[in-house]
BAPA-123983 format. One record per residue: residue in one letter; x, y, z of N, C-alpha, C, O in turn. Coordinates in steps of 0.001 Angstrom, whole numbers, plus 500000, padded with zeros to 6 digits. Example, Ala and Ser with C-alpha at 12.3 -4.5 7.8 and 13.67 -1.06 7.14 Angstrom:
residues 2
A513190494310507800512300495500507800513200496700507800514236496681508465/S512850497750507080513670498940507140512900500030507870513409501138508039/
This chain:
residues 311
M500876498741500015500059499973499941500985501241499901502040501299500533/T500531502194499151501348503457498949501081504348500168499927504579500530/E502156504848500803502029505734501951501398507112501492501865507714500525/P500500507513502098499718508906501761500889510015501865501822509860502653/V500789511101501052501587512026501063501180512935502360500024513173502711/V502211513327502908502011514472504058501693515786503560502419516425502798/T500458516209504067500075517581503552500761518664504154501083519616503443/A501064518655505508501700519826506141502329519217507343501775518405508083/P503649519724507482504333520506506573504847519684505357505137518491505451/V504932520348504302505568519618502996506435520563502217506388521783502373/V507183519985501421507995520818500611507714520401499172507784519222498826/T507374521460498282507312521164496902508251521753496116508597522904496386/A508709521201495228509668521543494189508883521766492811508349520776492311/T508785522940492201508091523091491140509095523345490035509632524452489984/V509418522325489068510426522362488077509794522641486800509222521713486227/P509826523949486213509473524298485021510263523621483873511279522997484178/G509901523691482650510422523124481557511781523742481159512656523170480510/S511822525059481674513047525836481309514234525515482397515388525895482196/M513815524719483670514699524532484490515427525649485219516486525445485813/V514790526920485153515391528046485762515629527746487283516652528123487854/G514722527111487851514956526704489460513562526398490145512496526946489866/P513775525426491088512468525151491798512002526381492627512705527353492906/T510806526199492948510189526974494196509875526132495183508975525307495032/I510589526236496334510488525368497334510036526160498579510599527178498982/S508870525535499189508269526326500367508213525124501413507962523951501133/S508513525681502756508462524641503848507119524975504681506470526018504609/G506875523940505422505623524170506129506003524887507527507164525159507834/A504957525137508277505174526007509464506149525511510638506770526228511423/A506135524212510574507002523534511698508379523647511367509175523552512301/G508914523876509953510247524162509712510985522964509851512152523018510239/R510322521660509521511052520458509649511850520099508408511640520734507374/A512716519160508439513321518686507198512403517989506294511264517675506639/V512927517729505059512031517195504157512538515764503780513634515383504192/G511788515016503043512292513849502744512260513252501406512542514003500472/T511958512009501147512061511531499904510814511954498898509717512283499347/V511093511908497589510173512366496722508917511397496880509032510171496853/A507727512054497045506364511288497267505674511167495869505124510128495502/A505736512190495194505077512206493862505751513044492841506588513889493156/D505365512796491541505971513533490534504903513680489499504817512933488524/T504003514785489778502882514907488729502917516307488168502830517321488860/A503046516281486920502864517542486163504170518564486647504042519785486742/G505230517950486884506307518696487228506618519156488465507632519812488704/V505595518769489462505598519059490899506011517818491717505471516724491548/R506978518039492597507520516914493291507371517338494749507966518308495219/A506564516572495417506203516759496954506979515947497707506914514748497437/I507743516310498639508719515697499432508358515660500969508087516628501679/R508415514330501325508105514012502748509264514568503747510340514987503323/R508924514523505086509750514894505959510680513824506523511293513982507579/D510749512817505830511412511511506616512794511307506001513362510245506254/A513407512220505209514821512151504797515780513039505753516934513316505429/G515242513413506839516042514335507671516783515415507054516255516190506256/L518084515486507435518793516671507281519280516841505777519754517907505383/Y519152515855505055519644515897503625518372516044502614518581515932501406/G517352516238502991516188516343502188516120517533501226515759517333500066/Y516444518746501642516407519828500670517434519602499649517101519845498489/E518773519125499901519646518979498842519349517961497902519673518146496729/A518738516837498265518210515773497522517304516268496531517458516040495332/A516299516988497039515216517597496172515832518419495095515454518313493929/L516794519254495473517287520159494399518175519370493304518112519587492094/R518991518443493911519713517604492892518891516925491979519222516875490795/R517699516314492446516747515624491555516158516506490455515766516079489369/A516135517893490887515473518768489861516772519333489154516622520420488594/G518026518749489099518894519211488149519808520476488782520646521102488133/L519496520691490052520160522008490555521235521767491592521278522382492657/G522177520757491189523510520519492019524484521150491374524250521461490206/P525619521448491876525792521083493401525059522284494171524771523349493626/V524810521987495444524174522800496391525052523174497571525630522358498290/A525090524466497690525931525073498708525092525548499815523965525980499576/G525600525496501117525017526065502182525932527134502875527152526966502884/V525378528184503428525989529215504086525539529432505311524364529199505595/D526512529960506293526004530353507789526905531211508278527974531353507685/E526648531848509318527525532788509999527540532510511624526628531932512216/A528624532976512181528714532821513766529250534217514237530161534863513720/G528498534541515318529035535858515949528151537144515529528598538266515768/R527071537002514990526329538066514606525689538812515755525585540039515737/G525253538048516771524784538759518005525776539072519148525424539588520209/A527169538683518819528138539007519895528462540467519800528330541148518783/C528937540912521060529221542545520966530780542651521024531360543699521310/A531410541465520726533003541530520584533455540635519512532674539740519187/G534580540724518908535079539903518010534641539997516586533819540873516317/P535059539250515682534719539341514367533455538510514111533148537586514865/L532681538870512972531696538077512307532441536993511437533343537284510652/V531964535686511657532719534635510583531457533966509864530428533604510435/A531722533878508581530774533214507726531641532068506984532847532097506736/A530704531052506696531374529833505977530397529465504918529216529789505046/A530834528782503839530217528096502849530744526871502623531956526681502520/V529655525757502509530156524374502224529350523735501218528127523867501190/V530019523029500368529262522163499297529579520591499642530722520171499461/L528615519785500110528835518507500459528630517709499181527847518053498295/P529456516523499146529092515585497934527870514780498080527356514671499193/E527373514219497070526168513271497015526814511901497589528004511613497716/G525683511166497890525914509776498279526648509593499871526673510572500618/P527137508485500239527498508180501646528588509157502079528718509499503254/R529379509601501072530478510397501668529905511826502143530494512492502995/G528726512241501534528265513490502075527518513507503304527090514553503794/R527339512275503853526609512066505039527694512259506182528536511376506350/V527687513278506887528731513627507802528438513070509148527491513609509721/P529027512132509762528727511620511092528620512693512212529567513449512430/G527498512753512900527296513488513906526845515158513463526794516105514249/L526597515185512233526326516632511748525031517194512349524097516407512505/A524899518370512671523739518939513461524060520475513407525147520942513067/D523010521156513774523146522752513897524319522901515030524249522254516075/S525338523744514771526493523826515596526040524245517162526739523940518129/K524890524917517268524448525215518608523989524064519396523901524139520621/A523684522968518720523155521787519502524260520777519863524021519792520562/L525541521071519336526710520266519653527440520819520733527353522020520989/T528197519997521429529210520290522518530369520794521719530392520645520497/P531437521453522448532549521999521775533450520731521169533978520765520058/A533517519797521939534305518602521321533628518000520129534256517652519129/A532185517873520274531424517264519077531700518322517922531982517897516802/R531630519638518154531967520463516974533298520213516446533412520100515226/E534254520118517145535644519854516506535654518657515730536287518636514674/R534927517502516193534933516183515363534104516472514030534425516027512928/V533212517121514231532362517249512897533032518322512017532994518190510794/Y533576519261512521534506520229511712535327519514510945535248519684509729/A536234518617511450537281517744510727536645517000509706537120516928508573/E535518516400510071534825515511508968534240516337507873534285515956506703/V533637517574508269533336518356507081534343518679506124534178518590504907/L535492519092506744536637519650505808537096518411505093537521518561503948/R537065517190505622537608515977504988536744515538503839537247515060502823/R535472515691503988534523515255503095533976516295502004533435515901500970/A534145517563502287533381518662501409534028518622500043535227518413499859/V533161518833499138533658519027497762534371520551497670535318520823496931/A533803521337498449534604522752498575533937523316499760532780523056500090/W534821524181500439534444525043501485535248526419501697536326526550501119/S534854527228502340535588528346502480535080529299503775533912529122504121/V535770530169504421535483530794505459535970532309505270537047532539504721/V535270533175505669535453534728505607535081535222507028534082534885507664/A536077536099507426535879536862508825535970538308508677536913538799508057/I534967539096509254534873540576509120535127541018510547534427540612511475/E536170541882510713536608542413512011535497543171512538534558543547511837/A535618543417513909534726544431514667534448545710514136533312546129513916/P535707546446513894535535547885513373534709547883512017533894548781511799/D534920546923511168534140546761509936532720546341510185531893546619509316/C532348545721511236531052545385511553530358546698512029529215546977511666/D531057547450512813530525548760513137530440549665511928529391550295511793/R531378549814511050531095550666509821530065550259509015529309551138508603/L529835548934508645528870548460507890527511548303508540526523548520507839/G527364547969509737526158547550510410525979546066510330526369545483509319/M525383545364511382525563544181511311524855543388510186525399542381509732/H523638543818509715522951543022508807523738543079507394523801542086506668/V524321544296507068525088544337505828526355543676506041526920543232505041/A526917543529507210528131542884507399527862541315507195528674540563506657/D526810540984507618526387539495507803526172539116506136526699538150505584/I525442539925505602525160539465504058526367539602503193526502538820502252/T527266540537503429528634540659502837529512539522502997530110539077502018/A529651538981504221530377537852504702529892536466504144530640535561503775/L528559536446504141527900535292503460528221535229501979528631534199501443/R528021536359501347528191536488499696529641536148499498529936535310498646/R530572536735500221531914536521499888532393535069500216533188534500499468/S531933534520501266532301533004501568531785532240500363532528531422499820/L530479532471499883530048531765498622530914532016497408531226531068496686/A531333533295497139532301533699496026533513532985496091534064532750495015/R534076532565497197535443532009497318535392530488497307536413529824497492/L534140529911497080534275528487496808534968528105495595534831528788494580/S535695527078495610536341526643494285535443525954493396535808525811492229/V534256525476493783533262524887492936532046525822492867531504526199493906/R531675526144491833530436527158491761529213526303491950529074525305491243/P528349526614492825527171525909493091525940526521491934525927527589491322/A525069525517491929524028525839491126522951526423491862522086527096491302/Y522964526166493260521812526552494111522306526871495543523202526161495998/L521820527838496266522341528151497605521169527922498630520020528164498259/L521415527456499928520547527438500931521225528222502047522437528167502253/S520425528907502708520947529858503786519955529678504972518892529072504838/D520369530243506147519462530054507331518784531386507715519446532309508189/G517490531472507509516743532487507821516417533546506901515266533984506899/F517416534083506001517172535054505316517940534871504040518943534161504097/G517620535391502948518374535129501622519508536027501583519601537020502305/V520476535619500626521650536419500291521639537181499149521782536659498043/D521480538387499304521384539342498069522606539369497488523647539453498139/G522541539291496064523896539387495321524609538133495219525745538139494745/A524028536976495640524699535658495598525180535214494151526166534496493988/G524413535696493133524746535248491881524140533896491468524197533524490296/V523608533222492351522799531991492061521493532036492742521275532747493723/P520575531201492153519287531047492807519532530601494355520367529762494691/N518714531261495190518982530813496711517739530835497402516820531509496936/L517579530149498515516523529823499245516918530163500765517961529696501222/A516140530922501492516140531067502982515360530010503592514161529867503352/V515993529297504345515385528179505180515010528503506540515985528875507194/W514028528487507120513793528813508511514472527776509404514171526590509269/K515328528143510264516125527089510935516984526310510063517092525093510207/G517578526939509195518246526134508064519331525344508590519531524246508071/D520165525786509674521246525136510319520786523914510922521588523038511250/A519404523788511108518985522461511957518254521405510861518075520222511151/V517913521901509752517182521091508835517937520867507232517438520182506339/A518880521411507161519597521361505866521026520982506044521628521733506812/A521745519981505518522830519586505878524086520481505592525019520693506367/C523924520945504364525063521919503829525032523179504823526110523546505292/V523966523799505138523790524841506088524475524512507396525386525194507866/A523902523259508033524665522776509366525941522605509171526630523049510089/A526646522003508094528061522074507936528666523346507945529757523435508509/A528138524410507397528645525816507324528483526472508653529287527320509042/S527470526098509342527357526696510692528478526058511649528953526775512530/V528890524811511510529837524201512390531229524873511943531959525359512806/V531564524892510676532796525488510259532948526900510707534027527251511184/A531808527870510576531878529178511096532004529292512633532694530167513157/K531350528426513287531436528365514748532683528012515321533153528667516252/V533286526972514812534712526412515348535834527362514891536900527440515502/T535560528058513826536627528912513323536563530180514330537608530621514808/R535436530691514605535200531902515287535553531496516897536115532344517590/D535238530292517416535754530044518799537240530163518828537733530716519811/R538011529726517897539383529561517853539852530979517842540853531256518503/V539193531968517115539647533316517015539481534012518488540311534800518941/L538356533632519132538127534308520475539084533667521493539479534322522457/R539438532470521302540510531847522406541744532618521995542560532897522874/G541944532963520836543281533822520484543103535094521040544094535589521577/L541923535816521029541932537195521536541932537035523083542277537999523766/H541603535993523608541662535929525105543158536185525599543435536825526614/Q544111535575524709545499535853525168545955537288524942546950537685525548/Q545347538030524175545624539432524096544872540197525190545441541041525883/Y543641539897525321542750540710526358542303539836527368541093539688527538/P543220539172528136542590538082529235541614538654530261541032537838530977/R541368539932530420540567540403531559539118540192531127538281540142532028/Y538703540058529808537587539846529436536810538512529354535583538457529275/G537614537471529380537174536062529386536570535595527882535745534690527756/F537059536278526905536714535771525722536634534333525317535898533871524444/D537456533711526037537715532203525890536505531437526408536291530275526063/V535702532128527263534570531500527780533235531875527158532450531010526768/H532993533157527072531762533597526495531838533867524902530800534069524272/K533022533863524316533208534105523097532616535507522519532077535564521414/G532756536526523298532339537705522921530778538165523045530424539313522774/Y529915537180523469528560537511523620528343538146524963529199538253525841/C527134538543525019526735539480526169526275538736527248525075538536527438/T527211538290528009526716537485529245527109538497530404527850539463530219/P526533538170531606526809539027532776528289539012533130528746540101533478/D529016538105533106530483538083533348531163539283532346531906540215532654/H530643538908531107531291539752529961531021541267530383531917542110530346/Q529738541541530780529222542964531004530008543468532367530454544610532474/Q530107542564533286531008542977534505532426543446534234532935544399534825/A533097542642533207534450543135532753534318544420531937535110545360531992/L533258544353531200533266545815530282533049547028531274533684548072531127/D532163546857532252532025547793533147533207548318533928533426549497534206/A533967547212534253535275547498535121536526548145534214537271549041534612/H536578547616533153537708547903532501537410548712531160538395549195530600/G536299548889530652535835549520529410536061548668528298536598547571528455/P535668549114527107535766548319525840537271548241525354538052549153525627/C537677547078524595538853546969524021538658547218522647537516547434522242/P539778547218521750539498547321520316538795546233519620538521546363518427/E538489545192520260537701544099519602536208544227519871535392543467519350/H535866545252520735534391545393521110533761546141519896534383546964519224/R532504545787519686531566546541518638530965547815519178530172547762520118/R531264548798518699530692550265519239529237550327518863528561551117519523/R528654549658517952527260549755517535526437549274518723525296549716518852/F526952548359519641526224547903520783526123548770521816527153549278522257/V524989549052522315524750550262523335525454549770524714525974550641525413/N525489548660525061526106548279526205527735548515526221528413548734527225/V528199548415524853529637548726524720529911550099524948530813550487525690/R528980550993524185529143552414524282529091552979525607529898553840525957/L528045552471526479527843552873527789529094552547528603529606553390529340/A529525551451528475530821550910529146531915551977528843532706552349529710/G531916552467527519533050553376527138532755554911527659533540555850527525/G531600554960528213531384556418528743530514557220527624530443558443527735/T529942556653526696528989557362525651527898556410525392527962555183525470/A526836557177525058525569556339524508525517556661523165524791555960522460/R526209557688522594526031558195521245526956557403520337528041557067520812/L526660557068519103527440556570518087527835557735517200527132557982516221/D528974558517517483529258559581516685530116559195515401530272559890514397/G530568558096515624531515557592514372531963556264514814531847555856515969/V532562555508513685532889554130514123534312554069513416534735554872512583/A534945552978513908536269552835513420536256551955512244535360551145512007/G537350552167511481537439551367510160536636552128509093536166551461508172/A536449553344509118535765554154508108536471554083506777535882554049505696/G537950554061506961538911554227505796538977552743504996539536552666503902/R538423551701505569538558550292504895537622550416503754536561551040503785/V538121549747502712537385549554501422536264548498501650535068548770501544/D536761547249501977535827546219502159535828545381503387534991544488503520/G536629545601504189536790544830505475537337543546505538537693542992506578/V537413542958504116537845541626504095539081541489503131539047542031502027/S540037540855503497541060540572502605541158538959502275540640538151503046/R541751538600501257541747537268500778543075536483501017544121537032500674/V543115535236501582544450534466501723544215533214500709543488532267501010/D544873533311499542544683532446498520545799531233498852546967531527499107/G545428530137498830546300529000498861546592528678500266547080527573500501/A546344529551501299546290529229502598547689528704503131547795527676503801/A548883529617502719550255529203502880550470529049504398551304528250504824/D549650529884505291549883529761506709548497529375507304547838530288507800/P548041528240507303546625527991507759546366528381509134545223528634509516/V547490528447509973547113528787511356546764530244511570545929530592512406/G547456531127510757547219532652510633546066532989509962545620534116510174/A545403532163509096544383532388508254543041531878509026543095531346510134/A541942532081508374540748531952508980540383530458509037539316530162508500/G541083529494509588540626528187509657541599527292508995542762527678508880/R541243526152508557542203525150507966542058525215506492540970525428505956/S543243525016505794543056524782504227542563523514503839542679522543504588/G542074523450502832541546522091502327542474521076502100542138519892502095/S543770521502501885544843520546501738545441519903502914546293519023502796/E544992520345504097545676519817505199545189518392505745544031518031505538/P545977517696506356545485516313506787544147516608507786543984517600508497/A543315515545507640542034515628508386542383515597509910541610516143510697/G543363515062510297543658515022511676544523516194512263544927516197513426/A544761517158511379545594518364511906544655519091512781543428519088512683/D545458519784513745544757520586514816545263521832515057546399521874515530/H544630522955514822544974524381515259544255524944516322543036524790516383/D544907525614517210544124526320518302544639527604518573544726528098519697/G545057528250517269545735529670517631544782530627517000543725530315516452/P545347532011517160544390533105516698544310533121515136545166532615514410/V543349533668514767542928533694513460542723535150512883541959535951513420/A543536535464511635543226537032511293541847537293511147541113536474510595/A541425538384511602540045538614511546539433539298510227538237539542510069/T540426539557509339540193540046508088540688539108506918541262539508505905/S540400537904507191540938537091506093539866535989505693538792535864506281/S540282535207504626539412534091504230540300532956503773541464533137503416/V539702531775503799540447530633503476539576529721502835538424529601503250/A539996529057501862539089528098501048539647526677500831540872526557500813/G538944525695500681539598524411500456538673523659499518537559524123499273/S539055522603499022538246521867497995538534520276498134539619519912498588/R537650519425497778537969518137497547537413517828496137536316517287495999/V538142518159495164537543517874493769537519516526493376538463515766493590/G536364516159492747536237514685492222535710513682493313535699512472493090/V535323514161494369534904513227495490533438512726495097532608513563494741/A533130511458495154531841511102494873531039510946496113529852510627496044/
C-alpha cells in the first residue's frame, strides 16, 4: 500500500520546463524534508522523513546541483569578528557527515569532530571573517550579508543553488532559498554553521591571550553577565563593537558619533592558497584531516579548500 503524502508541513519543488529553478516552500513547523512522494505535472512533493539531507536531495533531483550552504557565527556578539562559511557536500554516503547537526546543538568537542569531518569530506568550503571595526562601519546586517556572499564567492566549485539560514543572500549570483532554522534542517547549512562556529571560537580563544581580563575564551564575545561586568570594570577593548549600546555605555558614551574602520574599502582581505593556515581563518582544504590548530585567526581574512572529484 502506498504511503499517503504528508500535506503539512510539506516541501514542493516546482520544476518548470526551462529548469530555471524550483520554488520550494516549507511548512510552519520548519522540519526537514524527505524522499520524493509524487511527481505529477512537474511538481515533486517531498516528505519529512529524509532528515537533514532532504533539501539537497530535492534540488539535485531537479537538476540543481551542486548545492551550497552558508551560515555565520557571531552576529549577536558584542565583541570579536563576524565569521561566515560556505560548504558544498558531495552526493552519496560521503556527503553524510557523522554527527552533523546545528552547531548550537553540539558540544565543543563534538563540533571539533564534525568540523574535521566536514573539511575532509566537502567538495568545497570557505571561511570569511569581518573584524569588529568593519562590523561597526557596515552595520551588522550588511556585514552579515557581505560575509555570506563572499564566502560563497570564494568556493572553488560554483554551486547551482544556495541554501541559507533565515534570510536570503542578496547578490549571491545563484538562485537561493532562505530556510527557517536552516542550520537544523539542511545538511550543507549545518556544515557551514559548524565551520563558522569552530573558526570563530578559535579566534576568540586567541583574543583571550591578548585581552585576558574579558574572558573571551569562555563567552566568545557574547553579552553575558560576566562579560558585562568586565566591560563595566575595564571599558571596551579594540575588539568590542561600538554599535552595541552596552559597549558604548561602558566606554562612557551612549552616542554613536563615528565608527572605526571608516577608511577600509571592504573589511575583508583574501588569503589564497592558505600558505599559513594557522594565521588564516581556519584550516586549508589541503591539510590532513587529523591536523589541529588552536591559535588566533586573522579577523580580516578568508581561506578556502576543496575536495575535487569526490563522489
